[in-house]
C-alpha positions in Angstrom: 157.7 97.7 64.1 158.2 101.4 63.2 156.0 101.1 60.1 153.1 100.2 62.4 153.1 103.6 64.0 150.3 105.8 62.6 151.2 108.1 59.7 154.6 106.4 59.1 155.0 105.7 55.4 158.2 103.7 55.4 161.4 103.3 57.4 164.9 101.9 56.9 167.4 100.9 59.5 171.2 100.7 59.1 172.5 98.5 62.0 176.1 99.4 61.3 175.6 103.1 62.0 172.6 102.6 64.1 170.6 105.2 62.1 166.9 104.9 61.5 165.4 106.9 58.7 161.6 107.3 58.9 159.3 108.9 56.2 156.0 110.2 57.6 153.0 112.3 56.6 154.1 115.9 57.1 153.0 117.4 60.4 151.2 114.2 61.5 154.0 112.6 63.6 157.2 114.0 65.0 160.6 112.5 65.8 159.8 112.7 69.5 156.7 110.5 68.9 158.8 107.8 67.2 161.6 108.0 69.8 159.0 107.6 72.6 157.5 104.6 70.9 160.9 103.0 70.5 161.9 103.7 74.1 158.7 102.0 75.3 160.0 98.9 73.5 163.2 99.1 75.6 165.3 100.5 72.7 168.0 103.1 73.3 167.6 105.9 70.7 168.0 109.6 70.3 167.0 112.2 67.8 169.7 113.5 65.3 170.6 117.0 66.6 169.7 120.1 64.6 172.4 121.8 62.5 173.4 124.4 65.0 173.8 121.7 67.7 175.8 119.6 65.2 178.0 122.7 64.5 178.7 123.1 68.2 179.7 119.4 68.5 181.9 119.7 65.5 183.8 122.7 66.9 184.2 120.9 70.3 185.4 117.8 68.5 188.0 119.9 66.6 189.4 121.1 69.9 189.6 117.6 71.5 190.6 115.9 68.2 187.9 113.3 68.7 184.9 112.4 66.5 181.8 114.5 67.2 179.0 112.7 69.1 176.7 112.9 66.1 179.3 111.7 63.6 178.2 108.0 63.6 180.4 107.2 60.6 183.6 108.4 62.2 182.8 106.6 65.5 181.9 103.4 63.7 185.0 103.6 61.5 187.2 104.0 64.7 185.4 101.1 66.3 185.7 98.8 63.3 189.4 99.7 62.9 190.1 98.9 66.5 188.3 95.5 66.4 190.0 94.6 63.1 193.5 95.3 64.3 193.0 93.2 67.4 191.4 90.4 65.3 194.2 90.5 62.8 196.9 90.3 65.5 195.4 87.3 67.2 194.5 85.5 64.0 198.3 85.1 63.3 198.9 82.8 66.3 195.6 81.0 65.5 197.0 80.2 62.0 200.4 79.1 63.4 198.8 76.8 66.1 196.2 75.3 63.8 196.9 71.6 63.0 195.4 71.9 59.6 197.7 74.8 58.6 200.7 72.8 60.0 199.8 69.9 57.8 199.4 72.0 54.7 202.6 74.0 55.3 204.6 70.9 56.3 205.8 71.9 59.7 205.0 70.8 63.3 205.4 72.5 66.7 207.3 70.8 69.6 205.2 68.6 71.8 203.3 70.7 74.4 200.1 69.9 76.2 199.0 73.6 76.2 198.9 74.3 72.4 195.1 73.6 72.3 194.5 76.0 75.2 196.5 78.7 73.5 194.7 78.1 70.3 191.4 78.5 72.1 192.4 81.7 73.9 193.7 83.4 70.7 190.5 82.4 68.7 188.3 83.5 71.6 189.8 87.0 71.4 189.1 87.1 67.7 185.5 85.8 67.8 184.3 87.3 71.1 186.0 90.7 70.9 186.5 91.1 67.1 183.0 89.9 66.3 181.3 92.0 69.0 180.3 94.6 66.5 178.3 92.0 64.6 176.6 90.7 67.7 175.7 94.2 68.7 174.3 94.8 65.2 172.4 91.6 65.4 170.6 92.6 68.6 169.6 95.9 67.0 168.3 94.2 63.9 166.4 91.6 65.9 164.8 94.3 68.0 163.7 95.9 64.7 162.1 92.5 63.7 164.5 92.1 60.8 167.3 89.8 59.8 170.4 91.1 58.1 174.0 90.1 57.4 175.0 90.9 61.0 172.7 88.1 62.1 174.1 85.7 59.5 177.7 86.5 60.3 177.0 86.2 64.0 175.4 82.7 63.6 178.4 81.6 61.4 181.0 82.8 63.9 179.4 81.5 67.0 178.4 78.2 65.5 181.9 77.5 64.4 183.4 78.7 67.6 181.1 76.7 69.9 181.6 73.5 67.8 185.4 74.0 67.9 185.3 74.4 71.7 183.3 71.2 71.9 185.9 69.5 69.7 188.6 70.7 72.0 187.1 69.5 75.3 184.1 67.2 74.8 184.4 65.1 71.6 186.9 64.1 69.0 186.5 66.1 65.8 188.3 68.6 63.6 188.1 72.2 64.9 187.4 75.3 62.8 189.4 77.9 64.8 191.4 79.2 61.9 188.5 79.3 59.5 186.2 81.4 61.7 189.1 83.6 62.8 190.1 84.5 59.3 186.4 84.9 58.4 186.0 87.4 61.2 189.1 89.3 60.3 188.2 89.6 56.6 184.6 90.7 57.3 185.8 93.3 59.8 188.3 94.6 57.2 185.6 94.9 54.6 183.2 96.7 57.0 186.0 99.0 58.0 186.8 99.9 54.4 183.1 100.4 53.7 182.7 102.7 56.7 185.8 104.6 55.7 184.4 105.2 52.2 181.1 106.4 53.7 182.8 108.8 56.0 184.8 110.2 53.1 181.5 110.7 51.3 180.1 112.4 54.5 182.9 114.9 54.5 180.8 117.4 52.5 178.1 117.2 55.3 180.7 117.9 57.9 182.1 120.9 56.1 178.6 122.3 55.7 178.0 121.9 59.4 181.3 123.7 60.2 180.0 126.7 58.2 177.8 127.6 61.2 179.9 129.5 63.8 179.4 128.2 67.4 178.8 131.7 68.8 177.4 135.1 67.8 177.7 138.7 69.1 174.3 139.6 70.4 173.5 143.3 70.9 171.1 143.8 73.8 170.5 147.1 75.6 173.4 148.6 73.8 175.9 146.0 74.9 177.5 143.2 72.9 177.4 139.8 74.5 178.8 136.5 73.1 176.0 133.8 73.0 175.7 130.4 71.4 174.3 130.6 67.9 171.6 128.1 68.8 170.2 130.6 71.4 169.5 133.3 68.8 165.8 134.1 68.1 164.0 135.8 65.3 164.3 139.6 65.8 167.6 139.5 67.7 170.2 142.0 66.5 173.8 140.7 66.1 177.1 142.3 65.3 179.2 140.8 62.6 182.8 142.0 62.6 185.2 141.8 59.5 186.5 138.3 58.7 183.8 136.7 60.9 181.1 134.2 59.7 177.5 135.4 59.7 175.9 133.2 62.4 172.4 132.9 60.8 170.1 134.2 58.1 169.1 137.9 58.4 168.8 141.3 57.0 171.4 144.1 57.3 170.2 147.0 59.6 173.4 149.1 59.6 176.7 149.2 57.8 178.1 148.2 54.4 180.4 145.3 53.5 181.1 142.6 51.0 180.3 139.0 51.8 181.9 135.8 50.4 179.0 133.5 49.6 181.0 131.0 47.5 180.6 128.2 50.1 176.8 128.4 49.8 175.9 129.8 46.4 179.0 129.1 44.5 179.5 132.7 43.6 183.2 133.3 43.4 183.2 137.1 43.7 182.3 138.9 47.0 178.7 140.2 47.0 178.1 143.8 48.2 175.8 144.2 51.1 174.1 147.4 52.5 171.2 148.3 54.6 168.2 146.1 53.7 170.3 143.4 52.0 169.7 139.8 53.0 172.6 137.7 54.3 173.0 134.0 54.6 174.3 132.2 57.7 177.6 130.6 57.2 179.0 133.1 54.7 182.0 135.3 55.6 181.9 139.0 56.2 184.9 140.3 54.3 185.3 144.0 55.0 183.2 146.2 57.3 181.3 145.6 60.5 177.5 145.2 60.1 174.5 144.9 62.3 172.1 142.2 61.2 168.6 141.4 62.4 167.9 137.7 62.6 165.1 136.5 60.3 165.6 132.7 60.4 167.0 130.3 63.0 167.5 126.6 63.4 166.3 124.4 60.7 164.8 127.3 58.7 168.1 128.7 57.7 169.5 128.1 54.2 172.5 126.2 55.5 170.3 124.0 57.6 168.1 123.2 54.6 171.1 122.3 52.5 172.4 120.0 55.4 169.0 118.4 55.5 169.0 117.6 51.8 172.5 116.2 52.0 171.5 114.0 54.9 168.5 112.7 53.0 170.6 111.9 50.0 173.2 110.0 52.2 170.6 108.0 54.2 168.2 107.2 51.4 168.5 103.7 50.0 168.4 103.1 46.2 166.2 100.3 44.9 169.2 98.0 44.4 170.2 98.4 48.1 166.6 97.7 49.2 166.8 94.5 47.0 170.1 93.5 48.7 168.6 94.0 52.1 165.7 91.8 51.2 168.0 89.2 49.8 170.1 89.3 53.0 166.9 88.7 55.0 165.9 85.6 53.1 169.5 84.3 52.9 169.7 84.5 56.7 166.4 82.6 57.0 167.6 79.9 54.5 170.9 79.5 56.4 169.1 79.1 59.7 166.5 76.6 58.5 169.0 74.6 56.4 171.6 74.5 59.2 169.0 73.6 61.8 167.4 71.0 59.6 170.7 69.4 58.8 171.6 69.2 62.5 168.2 67.7 63.4 168.4 65.2 60.5 171.9 63.9 61.4 171.0 63.7 65.1 167.9 61.7 64.4 169.8 59.5 62.1 172.7 59.2 64.5 170.5 58.3 67.5 168.4 55.9 65.4 171.5 54.1 64.2 172.8 53.7 67.7 169.4 52.3 68.9 169.3 49.9 65.9 172.9 48.7 66.5 172.1 48.0 70.2 168.9 46.2 69.6 169.5 44.3 66.3 170.9 40.8 66.1 172.5 41.5 62.7 173.6 44.9 61.3 174.2 45.0 57.5 176.6 47.6 56.2 175.7 46.8 52.6 172.3 46.5 50.9 172.8 42.8 50.1 170.5 40.3 52.0 172.9 37.4 51.0 175.3 38.9 53.5 173.2 37.4 56.3 173.9 33.8 55.0 177.6 34.6 54.7 177.6 36.1 58.2 176.1 32.8 59.6 178.8 30.7 57.8 181.5 33.1 59.0 180.3 32.9 62.6 180.4 29.0 62.5 183.9 29.0 61.2 184.9 31.5 63.8 183.5 29.3 66.6 185.6 26.4 65.2 188.8 28.4 65.4 187.9 29.7 68.8 187.4 26.0 70.0 190.8 25.0 68.6 192.5 27.9 70.3 190.7 27.0 73.5 192.1 23.4 73.3 195.7 24.7 72.9 195.2 27.2 75.7 193.7 24.5 78.0 196.5 22.1 77.3 199.1 24.7 78.0 197.6 26.0 81.2 196.0 22.9 82.7 198.5 20.1 81.6 201.9 21.3 80.5 202.6 24.0 83.1 201.6 22.0 86.2 203.6 19.0 85.0 206.6 21.2 84.2 206.3 22.7 87.7 206.7 19.1 89.2 203.1 18.3 90.1 203.5 14.7 89.1 207.0 14.1 90.4 205.7 11.8 93.2 204.3 9.6 90.6 207.6 9.5 88.7 206.4 11.7 85.8 208.8 14.6 85.0 208.4 17.1 82.2 211.3 19.4 81.4 210.3 23.2 81.4 211.5 23.6 77.8 208.7 21.3 76.7 206.2 23.6 78.4 207.7 26.5 76.6 207.4 24.7 73.3 203.8 24.0 74.1 203.2 27.7 74.8 204.8 28.6 71.5 202.7 26.1 69.7 199.6 27.7 71.2 200.6 31.1 69.8 201.4 29.6 66.5 198.0 27.9 66.4 196.2 31.1 67.1 198.1 32.9 64.2 197.6 30.0 61.7 193.9 29.8 62.5 193.4 33.5 62.0 195.1 33.3 58.6 193.1 30.3 57.6 189.9 32.1 58.6 190.7 34.9 56.1 190.9 32.3 53.3 187.7 30.6 54.3 185.1 30.1 51.5 181.9 31.8 52.5 
């Protein structure tokens, strides 16, 4: 979708961090234009803040001991860690309550009607809460008109979960609670470790951002006022005291000092500065106080340019990763079509079989037409046995029991009850013998 915007060359989206990197013709389209286009499609998005704003956020985050708003890797790592811990905790009772695990481990729980409900509740926490990060990533990916591993994982988790719920309440089948719960826990752990590694790699960027001091001493009308570094303009005059960081690039107007530029240039020895010397923002004023006239601000400063290069290196995708993304796209499509096709195939087959069984006179379970003749002979012999059993049952119920009850006493006919009992036993014996003889019938 973004690639359809005029003057956009290419774009790549990371649904885990939520970052969209767009390459455009220089000066032809701005980040605000792309943001506006995305918001018109009901997508929440915001532009990555400039270095000085990132520096302010980092300093505020250091005070509150929370991840900075722009630090997507730290926020995603914290979220994945939280979801993994919850998923791992609730996966344990899922494993304990699972009938399959009980069979493999050779133990059984005491009889209790609520085990299935507890199993459902525990697995619901794992799938619905633990897997929420994948569902959220799937929505973002679908809005970008792409399919990725988030979509594939979401389909796998939800399909297994819904099927298991159906097996619990609506039909008799084996559930997959423990399989999908462990799958969610392991995938969450892998994503957490991946994000942790990426955040470690992003440590260099964070340290670069911290080089920029949040405030500067602005000299205006002979008075020194502390102002945010982001508010400085080209031509402003600032005062830099000993041991303070130089807020932005400029030129020395007054004073002499030595500046530690190791963090920017790699020079280990302090560099002497005097009137007319250029200074770099983020470096440390070691000795004397100096007055500096601002020559560059914002993204034009040296530190901002370095930060920009590091960001591009971190967000750019190598050819191998692009190939992996494309493979994930097609793998998701294959999984969807194969899974959907399998479901439709078996439901057609299943429904057709039911209709055939209901409407057919004879249903063969083997591909041998001679079974039809055998079936006819078997049905005839079965009818013979049924008639024999009917004779015994009739004699027992119609003749023996009434006579034993004294129905023919007025006529002088008396039958002892024990003879009626013998007749009843003979009827049962006849049914058993006929069934055994039917098994030995020559068909």
